[in-house]
PDB file of N, CA, C and O in Angstrom:
ATOM      1  N   ALA A   1      10.507  -8.630  18.633  1.00  0.00           N
ATOM      2  CA  ALA A   1      10.530  -6.816  18.602  1.00  0.00           C
ATOM      3  C   ALA A   1      10.936  -6.227  17.091  1.00  0.00           C
ATOM      4  O   ALA A   1      11.782  -6.846  16.446  1.00  0.00           O
ATOM      5  N   HIS A   2      10.345  -5.065  16.557  1.00  0.00           N
ATOM      6  CA  HIS A   2      10.751  -4.242  16.060  1.00  0.00           C
ATOM      7  C   HIS A   2      11.169  -3.314  16.720  1.00  0.00           C
ATOM      8  O   HIS A   2      10.826  -3.073  17.878  1.00  0.00           O
ATOM      9  N   THR A   3      12.231  -2.468  15.833  1.00  0.00           N
ATOM     10  CA  THR A   3      12.423  -1.437  16.745  1.00  0.00           C
ATOM     11  C   THR A   3      11.836  -0.591  15.312  1.00  0.00           C
ATOM     12  O   THR A   3      11.666  -0.941  14.145  1.00  0.00           O
ATOM     13  N   ALA A   4      11.563   1.133  16.322  1.00  0.00           N
ATOM     14  CA  ALA A   4      11.231   1.422  15.347  1.00  0.00           C
ATOM     15  C   ALA A   4      12.445   2.415  14.024  1.00  0.00           C
ATOM     16  O   ALA A   4      12.294   3.398  13.298  1.00  0.00           O
ATOM     17  N   ARG A   5      13.352   1.644  14.254  1.00  0.00           N
ATOM     18  CA  ARG A   5      13.899   2.094  13.225  1.00  0.00           C
ATOM     19  C   ARG A   5      14.329   1.160  12.040  1.00  0.00           C
ATOM     20  O   ARG A   5      15.070   1.473  11.108  1.00  0.00           O
ATOM     21  N   GLN A   6      13.564  -0.360  12.314  1.00  0.00           N
ATOM     22  CA  GLN A   6      12.728  -0.979  11.413  1.00  0.00           C
ATOM     23  C   GLN A   6      12.055  -0.606  10.913  1.00  0.00           C
ATOM     24  O   GLN A   6      11.863  -0.473   9.704  1.00  0.00           O
ATOM     25  N   LYS A   7      11.563  -0.363  11.729  1.00  0.00           N
ATOM     26  CA  LYS A   7       9.884  -0.133  11.560  1.00  0.00           C
ATOM     27  C   LYS A   7       9.542   1.101   9.472  1.00  0.00           C
ATOM     28  O   LYS A   7       9.108   1.086   8.321  1.00  0.00           O
ATOM     29  N   ALA A   8      10.108   1.736  10.382  1.00  0.00           N
ATOM     30  CA  ALA A   8      10.252   3.318   9.216  1.00  0.00           C
ATOM     31  C   ALA A   8      11.711   2.550   8.547  1.00  0.00           C
ATOM     32  O   ALA A   8      12.034   3.318   7.641  1.00  0.00           O
ATOM     33  N   GLU A   9      12.505   1.649   8.572  1.00  0.00           N
ATOM     34  CA  GLU A   9      12.992   1.422   7.214  1.00  0.00           C
ATOM     35  C   GLU A   9      11.934   0.666   5.788  1.00  0.00           C
ATOM     36  O   GLU A   9      12.013   0.535   4.566  1.00  0.00           O
ATOM     37  N   ARG A  10      11.029   0.343   6.858  1.00  0.00           N
ATOM     38  CA  ARG A  10       9.578  -0.738   6.300  1.00  0.00           C
ATOM     39  C   ARG A  10       9.132  -0.354   5.519  1.00  0.00           C
ATOM     40  O   ARG A  10       8.960  -0.691   4.348  1.00  0.00           O
ATOM     41  N   ALA A  11       8.875   0.466   6.133  1.00  0.00           N
ATOM     42  CA  ALA A  11       7.672   2.100   5.407  1.00  0.00           C
ATOM     43  C   ALA A  11       8.443   2.725   4.361  1.00  0.00           C
ATOM     44  O   ALA A  11       7.926   2.972   3.272  1.00  0.00           O
ATOM     45  N   PHE A  12       9.533   2.971   4.597  1.00  0.00           N
ATOM     46  CA  PHE A  12       9.808   3.884   4.082  1.00  0.00           C
ATOM     47  C   PHE A  12      10.222   2.862   2.105  1.00  0.00           C
ATOM     48  O   PHE A  12      10.338   3.579   1.111  1.00  0.00           O
ATOM     49  N   ALA A  13      10.329   1.672   2.001  1.00  0.00           N
ATOM     50  CA  ALA A  13      10.667   0.774   1.494  1.00  0.00           C
ATOM     51  C   ALA A  13       9.532   0.410   1.047  1.00  0.00           C
ATOM     52  O   ALA A  13       9.925  -0.121   0.007  1.00  0.00           O
ATOM     53  N   ALA A  14       7.993   0.238   1.026  1.00  0.00           N
ATOM     54  CA  ALA A  14       7.149   0.411   1.471  1.00  0.00           C
ATOM     55  C   ALA A  14       6.698   1.324   0.495  1.00  0.00           C
ATOM     56  O   ALA A  14       5.898   1.000  -0.383  1.00  0.00           O
ATOM     57  N   GLU A  15       7.219   2.548   0.621  1.00  0.00           N
ATOM     58  CA  GLU A  15       6.484   3.740   0.206  1.00  0.00           C
ATOM     59  C   GLU A  15       7.574   3.939  -1.530  1.00  0.00           C
ATOM     60  O   GLU A  15       7.040   4.464  -2.507  1.00  0.00           O
ATOM     61  N   LEU A  16       8.937   3.467  -1.585  1.00  0.00           N
ATOM     62  CA  LEU A  16       9.549   3.699  -2.265  1.00  0.00           C
ATOM     63  C   LEU A  16       9.106   2.546  -3.884  1.00  0.00           C
ATOM     64  O   LEU A  16       9.221   2.749  -5.092  1.00  0.00           O
ATOM     65  N   LEU A  17       8.698   1.611  -3.234  1.00  0.00           N
ATOM     66  CA  LEU A  17       8.371   0.568  -3.769  1.00  0.00           C
ATOM     67  C   LEU A  17       6.448   0.261  -4.679  1.00  0.00           C
ATOM     68  O   LEU A  17       5.900  -0.249  -5.656  1.00  0.00           O
ATOM     69  N   ALA A  18       6.273   0.796  -3.805  1.00  0.00           N
ATOM     70  CA  ALA A  18       4.443   0.786  -4.338  1.00  0.00           C
ATOM     71  C   ALA A  18       4.029   3.298  -3.658  1.00  0.00           C
ATOM     72  O   ALA A  18       3.079   3.799  -3.057  1.00  0.00           O
ATOM     73  N   PRO A  19       4.477   3.518  -3.858  1.00  0.00           N
ATOM     74  CA  PRO A  19       4.343   4.741  -3.525  1.00  0.00           C
ATOM     75  C   PRO A  19       2.280   4.538  -2.723  1.00  0.00           C
ATOM     76  O   PRO A  19       1.535   3.593  -2.981  1.00  0.00           O
ATOM     77  N   ALA A  20       1.891   5.905  -1.688  1.00  0.00           N
ATOM     78  CA  ALA A  20       0.774   5.776  -1.170  1.00  0.00           C
ATOM     79  C   ALA A  20      -0.047   6.449  -2.860  1.00  0.00           C
ATOM     80  O   ALA A  20      -1.092   6.039  -3.366  1.00  0.00           O
ATOM     81  N   GLU A  21       0.217   6.766  -3.009  1.00  0.00           N
ATOM     82  CA  GLU A  21      -0.047   8.256  -4.009  1.00  0.00           C
ATOM     83  C   GLU A  21      -1.058   7.283  -5.097  1.00  0.00           C
ATOM     84  O   GLU A  21      -2.256   7.097  -5.307  1.00  0.00           O
ATOM     85  N   GLY A  22       0.432   6.761  -5.678  1.00  0.00           N
ATOM     86  CA  GLY A  22      -0.320   5.907  -7.521  1.00  0.00           C
ATOM     87  C   GLY A  22      -1.025   4.819  -6.431  1.00  0.00           C
ATOM     88  O   GLY A  22      -2.136   4.553  -6.889  1.00  0.00           O
ATOM     89  N   VAL A  23      -0.816   4.132  -5.240  1.00  0.00           N
ATOM     90  CA  VAL A  23      -2.125   2.759  -4.293  1.00  0.00           C
ATOM     91  C   VAL A  23      -3.366   3.215  -4.571  1.00  0.00           C
ATOM     92  O   VAL A  23      -4.268   2.528  -5.051  1.00  0.00           O
ATOM     93  N   ALA A  24      -3.496   5.368  -4.028  1.00  0.00           N
ATOM     94  CA  ALA A  24      -4.457   5.067  -4.050  1.00  0.00           C
ATOM     95  C   ALA A  24      -5.521   5.669  -5.704  1.00  0.00           C
ATOM     96  O   ALA A  24      -6.740   5.710  -5.870  1.00  0.00           O
ATOM     97  N   LYS A  25      -4.131   6.116  -6.833  1.00  0.00           N
ATOM     98  CA  LYS A  25      -5.215   6.720  -7.633  1.00  0.00           C
ATOM     99  C   LYS A  25      -5.585   4.640  -8.885  1.00  0.00           C
ATOM    100  O   LYS A  25      -6.474   4.260  -9.648  1.00  0.00           O
ATOM    101  N   LEU A  26      -4.516   4.129  -8.437  1.00  0.00           N
ATOM    102  CA  LEU A  26      -5.501   2.757  -8.769  1.00  0.00           C
ATOM    103  C   LEU A  26      -6.893   1.888  -7.846  1.00  0.00           C
ATOM    104  O   LEU A  26      -7.907   1.206  -7.992  1.00  0.00           O
ATOM    105  N   ILE A  27      -6.209   2.388  -7.085  1.00  0.00           N
ATOM    106  CA  ILE A  27      -7.775   1.691  -6.309  1.00  0.00           C
ATOM    107  C   ILE A  27      -8.930   2.380  -6.205  1.00  0.00           C
ATOM    108  O   ILE A  27      -9.867   1.863  -6.813  1.00  0.00           O
ATOM    109  N   GLY A  28      -9.078   3.024  -5.835  1.00  0.00           N
ATOM    110  CA  GLY A  28      -9.799   4.731  -6.019  1.00  0.00           C
ATOM    111  C   GLY A  28     -10.243   5.329  -4.564  1.00  0.00           C
ATOM    112  O   GLY A  28      -9.391   5.217  -3.683  1.00  0.00           O
ATOM    113  N   ASP A  29     -11.636   6.029  -4.167  1.00  0.00           N
ATOM    114  CA  ASP A  29     -11.716   6.808  -2.867  1.00  0.00           C
ATOM    115  C   ASP A  29     -11.479   5.981  -1.855  1.00  0.00           C
ATOM    116  O   ASP A  29     -10.595   6.290  -1.056  1.00  0.00           O
ATOM    117  N   ASN A  30     -12.404   4.456  -1.644  1.00  0.00           N
ATOM    118  CA  ASN A  30     -13.431   4.319  -0.924  1.00  0.00           C
ATOM    119  C   ASN A  30     -12.411   2.919  -0.791  1.00  0.00           C
ATOM    120  O   ASN A  30     -12.019   2.183  -1.696  1.00  0.00           O
ATOM    121  N   PRO A  31     -12.155   2.850   0.613  1.00  0.00           N
ATOM    122  CA  PRO A  31     -11.327   1.767   0.551  1.00  0.00           C
ATOM    123  C   PRO A  31     -12.179   0.796   1.209  1.00  0.00           C
ATOM    124  O   PRO A  31     -11.572  -0.215   1.559  1.00  0.00           O
ATOM    125  N   ASP A  32     -13.924   0.834   1.583  1.00  0.00           N
ATOM    126  CA  ASP A  32     -14.368   0.008   1.743  1.00  0.00           C
ATOM    127  C   ASP A  32     -14.907  -0.439   0.325  1.00  0.00           C
ATOM    128  O   ASP A  32     -15.923   0.252   0.406  1.00  0.00           O
ATOM    129  N   ASP A  33     -15.016  -0.961  -0.736  1.00  0.00           N
ATOM    130  CA  ASP A  33     -14.813  -0.928  -1.801  1.00  0.00           C
ATOM    131  C   ASP A  33     -13.418  -2.080  -2.244  1.00  0.00           C
ATOM    132  O   ASP A  33     -13.650  -3.154  -2.799  1.00  0.00           O
ATOM    133  N   ILE A  34     -12.284  -1.714  -1.957  1.00  0.00           N
ATOM    134  CA  ILE A  34     -11.473  -2.557  -2.284  1.00  0.00           C
ATOM    135  C   ILE A  34     -11.244  -4.260  -1.300  1.00  0.00           C
ATOM    136  O   ILE A  34     -11.234  -4.718  -0.157  1.00  0.00           O
ATOM    137  N   GLY A  35     -10.999  -4.896  -3.658  1.00  0.00           N
ATOM    138  CA  GLY A  35     -12.029  -5.944  -2.894  1.00  0.00           C
ATOM    139  C   GLY A  35     -10.001  -6.461  -2.994  1.00  0.00           C
ATOM    140  O   GLY A  35      -9.046  -5.956  -2.404  1.00  0.00           O
ATOM    141  N   VAL A  36     -10.080  -8.236  -4.518  1.00  0.00           N
ATOM    142  CA  VAL A  36      -8.937  -9.018  -4.412  1.00  0.00           C
ATOM    143  C   VAL A  36      -8.876  -8.397  -6.494  1.00  0.00           C
ATOM    144  O   VAL A  36      -7.794  -8.299  -7.072  1.00  0.00           O
ATOM    145  N   ASP A  37      -9.808  -8.184  -6.983  1.00  0.00           N
ATOM    146  CA  ASP A  37      -9.320  -7.595  -8.339  1.00  0.00           C
ATOM    147  C   ASP A  37      -8.330  -6.059  -7.960  1.00  0.00           C
ATOM    148  O   ASP A  37      -7.313  -5.696  -8.552  1.00  0.00           O
ATOM    149  N   GLU A  38      -9.021  -5.369  -6.804  1.00  0.00           N
ATOM    150  CA  GLU A  38      -8.019  -4.230  -6.940  1.00  0.00           C
ATOM    151  C   GLU A  38      -6.215  -4.106  -6.135  1.00  0.00           C
ATOM    152  O   GLU A  38      -5.226  -3.387  -5.997  1.00  0.00           O
ATOM    153  N   LEU A  39      -6.813  -5.389  -5.822  1.00  0.00           N
ATOM    154  CA  LEU A  39      -5.086  -5.753  -5.197  1.00  0.00           C
ATOM    155  C   LEU A  39      -4.693  -6.191  -5.767  1.00  0.00           C
ATOM    156  O   LEU A  39      -3.570  -5.690  -5.826  1.00  0.00           O
ATOM    157  N   GLU A  40      -4.777  -7.224  -6.654  1.00  0.00           N
ATOM    158  CA  GLU A  40      -3.829  -7.738  -7.421  1.00  0.00           C
ATOM    159  C   GLU A  40      -3.708  -7.392  -8.783  1.00  0.00           C
ATOM    160  O   GLU A  40      -2.986  -8.079  -9.506  1.00  0.00           O
ATOM    161  N   MET A  41      -4.765  -5.706  -9.558  1.00  0.00           N
ATOM    162  CA  MET A  41      -3.939  -5.008  -9.973  1.00  0.00           C
ATOM    163  C   MET A  41      -3.431  -4.034  -9.297  1.00  0.00           C
ATOM    164  O   MET A  41      -2.809  -3.296 -10.060  1.00  0.00           O
ATOM    165  N   ALA A  42      -3.397  -3.619  -8.031  1.00  0.00           N
ATOM    166  CA  ALA A  42      -1.652  -2.592  -7.960  1.00  0.00           C
ATOM    167  C   ALA A  42      -0.736  -3.504  -7.522  1.00  0.00           C
ATOM    168  O   ALA A  42       0.377  -3.231  -7.071  1.00  0.00           O
ATOM    169  N   GLU A  43      -1.133  -4.412  -7.635  1.00  0.00           N
ATOM    170  CA  GLU A  43      -0.005  -5.439  -7.619  1.00  0.00           C
ATOM    171  C   GLU A  43       0.590  -5.722  -9.088  1.00  0.00           C
ATOM    172  O   GLU A  43       1.365  -5.316  -9.955  1.00  0.00           O
ATOM    173  N   ARG A  44       0.343  -5.985  -8.993  1.00  0.00           N
ATOM    174  CA  ARG A  44       0.843  -6.143 -10.754  1.00  0.00           C
ATOM    175  C   ARG A  44       1.322  -5.847 -11.157  1.00  0.00           C
ATOM    176  O   ARG A  44       2.202  -6.370 -11.840  1.00  0.00           O
ATOM    177  N   HIS A  45       0.891  -4.119 -10.903  1.00  0.00           N
ATOM    178  CA  HIS A  45       1.016  -2.749 -12.025  1.00  0.00           C
ATOM    179  C   HIS A  45       1.763  -2.040 -10.638  1.00  0.00           C
ATOM    180  O   HIS A  45       1.077  -1.018 -10.608  1.00  0.00           O
ATOM    181  N   PHE A  46       2.468  -1.933  -9.766  1.00  0.00           N
ATOM    182  CA  PHE A  46       3.920  -2.126  -8.888  1.00  0.00           C
ATOM    183  C   PHE A  46       4.523  -3.414  -9.020  1.00  0.00           C
ATOM    184  O   PHE A  46       5.662  -3.212  -8.599  1.00  0.00           O
ATOM    185  N   HIS A  47       4.452  -4.560  -9.335  1.00  0.00           N
ATOM    186  CA  HIS A  47       5.273  -5.354  -8.921  1.00  0.00           C
ATOM    187  C   HIS A  47       6.134  -5.662  -7.849  1.00  0.00           C
ATOM    188  O   HIS A  47       7.355  -5.811  -7.792  1.00  0.00           O
ATOM    189  N   VAL A  48       5.168  -5.729  -6.951  1.00  0.00           N
ATOM    190  CA  VAL A  48       4.898  -6.095  -5.352  1.00  0.00           C
ATOM    191  C   VAL A  48       4.284  -6.990  -4.882  1.00  0.00           C
ATOM    192  O   VAL A  48       3.072  -6.944  -5.094  1.00  0.00           O
ATOM    193  N   SER A  49       4.725  -7.977  -4.197  1.00  0.00           N
ATOM    194  CA  SER A  49       3.069  -8.205  -3.386  1.00  0.00           C
ATOM    195  C   SER A  49       2.075  -7.823  -2.894  1.00  0.00           C
ATOM    196  O   SER A  49       1.888  -6.611  -2.786  1.00  0.00           O
ATOM    197  N   SER A  50       1.158  -8.727  -2.457  1.00  0.00           N
ATOM    198  CA  SER A  50       0.002  -7.933  -2.729  1.00  0.00           C
ATOM    199  C   SER A  50       0.259  -7.075  -0.408  1.00  0.00           C
ATOM    200  O   SER A  50      -0.231  -6.112   0.183  1.00  0.00           O
ATOM    201  N   LEU A  51       0.897  -7.797  -0.150  1.00  0.00           N
ATOM    202  CA  LEU A  51       1.547  -7.322   1.428  1.00  0.00           C
ATOM    203  C   LEU A  51       1.535  -5.897   1.458  1.00  0.00           C
ATOM    204  O   LEU A  51       0.822  -5.174   2.153  1.00  0.00           O
ATOM    205  N   ILE A  52       2.638  -5.490   0.400  1.00  0.00           N
ATOM    206  CA  ILE A  52       3.209  -3.948   0.266  1.00  0.00           C
ATOM    207  C   ILE A  52       2.236  -3.492  -0.482  1.00  0.00           C
ATOM    208  O   ILE A  52       2.458  -2.450  -1.099  1.00  0.00           O
ATOM    209  N   ILE A  53       0.948  -4.133  -0.617  1.00  0.00           N
ATOM    210  CA  ILE A  53      -0.594  -2.638  -1.579  1.00  0.00           C
ATOM    211  C   ILE A  53      -1.318  -2.911   0.196  1.00  0.00           C
ATOM    212  O   ILE A  53      -1.218  -1.876   0.856  1.00  0.00           O
ATOM    213  N   GLN A  54      -1.777  -3.727   0.737  1.00  0.00           N
ATOM    214  CA  GLN A  54      -2.077  -3.851   2.057  1.00  0.00           C
ATOM    215  C   GLN A  54      -1.644  -3.381   2.926  1.00  0.00           C
ATOM    216  O   GLN A  54      -2.295  -3.026   3.909  1.00  0.00           O
ATOM    217  N   HIS A  55      -0.030  -3.220   2.736  1.00  0.00           N
ATOM    218  CA  HIS A  55       0.448  -2.351   4.146  1.00  0.00           C
ATOM    219  C   HIS A  55       0.624  -0.446   3.808  1.00  0.00           C
ATOM    220  O   HIS A  55       0.929   0.410   4.639  1.00  0.00           O
ATOM    221  N   GLN A  56       0.339  -0.261   2.452  1.00  0.00           N
ATOM    222  CA  GLN A  56       0.439   1.229   2.000  1.00  0.00           C
ATOM    223  C   GLN A  56      -0.783   1.365   2.662  1.00  0.00           C
ATOM    224  O   GLN A  56      -0.829   2.095   3.653  1.00  0.00           O
ATOM    225  N   ILE A  57      -2.303   0.471   2.068  1.00  0.00           N
ATOM    226  CA  ILE A  57      -4.056   1.144   1.871  1.00  0.00           C
ATOM    227  C   ILE A  57      -3.698   0.864   3.657  1.00  0.00           C
ATOM    228  O   ILE A  57      -3.473   2.024   4.003  1.00  0.00           O
ATOM    229  N   ASP A  58      -3.578   0.260   4.550  1.00  0.00           N
ATOM    230  CA  ASP A  58      -3.268   0.076   6.158  1.00  0.00           C
ATOM    231  C   ASP A  58      -3.145   1.945   6.806  1.00  0.00           C
ATOM    232  O   ASP A  58      -3.812   2.745   7.463  1.00  0.00           O
ATOM    233  N   ASN A  59      -1.562   1.842   5.930  1.00  0.00           N
ATOM    234  CA  ASN A  59      -1.068   2.416   6.825  1.00  0.00           C
ATOM    235  C   ASN A  59      -0.587   3.793   6.510  1.00  0.00           C
ATOM    236  O   ASN A  59       0.034   4.364   7.407  1.00  0.00           O
ATOM    237  N   GLN A  60      -0.790   4.472   5.279  1.00  0.00           N
ATOM    238  CA  GLN A  60      -0.311   5.774   4.484  1.00  0.00           C
ATOM    239  C   GLN A  60      -1.817   6.232   3.750  1.00  0.00           C
ATOM    240  O   GLN A  60      -2.024   7.322   3.216  1.00  0.00           O
ATOM    241  N   LEU A  61      -2.530   5.411   3.841  1.00  0.00           N
ATOM    242  CA  LEU A  61      -3.963   6.376   3.181  1.00  0.00           C
ATOM    243  C   LEU A  61      -4.711   5.983   4.016  1.00  0.00           C
ATOM    244  O   LEU A  61      -5.176   4.992   4.579  1.00  0.00           O
ATOM    245  N   THR A  62      -4.701   7.355   3.928  1.00  0.00           N
ATOM    246  CA  THR A  62      -6.199   8.414   4.849  1.00  0.00           C
ATOM    247  C   THR A  62      -7.520   8.910   3.155  1.00  0.00           C
ATOM    248  O   THR A  62      -7.378   9.534   2.103  1.00  0.00           O
ATOM    249  N   TYR A  63      -8.757   8.094   3.898  1.00  0.00           N
ATOM    250  CA  TYR A  63      -9.271   8.097   3.523  1.00  0.00           C
ATOM    251  C   TYR A  63     -10.280   9.345   3.728  1.00  0.00           C
ATOM    252  O   TYR A  63     -10.326   9.439   4.954  1.00  0.00           O
ATOM    253  N   VAL A  64     -11.203  10.462   3.133  1.00  0.00           N
ATOM    254  CA  VAL A  64     -12.203  10.808   4.511  1.00  0.00           C
ATOM    255  C   VAL A  64     -13.265  10.689   3.240  1.00  0.00           C
ATOM    256  O   VAL A  64     -14.471  10.844   3.427  1.00  0.00           O
TER     257      VAL A  64
END
């Protein structure tokens, strides 16, 4: 089980390593258009794993 503190720590680390705003600028405005190429581009840009990028997309980015 994960505590609320652990979840907050992981979210903070993800935001520090790959800011959601920066991820959004790289991958575009439509989450339906995000493919492997966009994920890999963001991964290389921020020097992080695709899991962190996917976390930011799933949990931090709000698309209207």
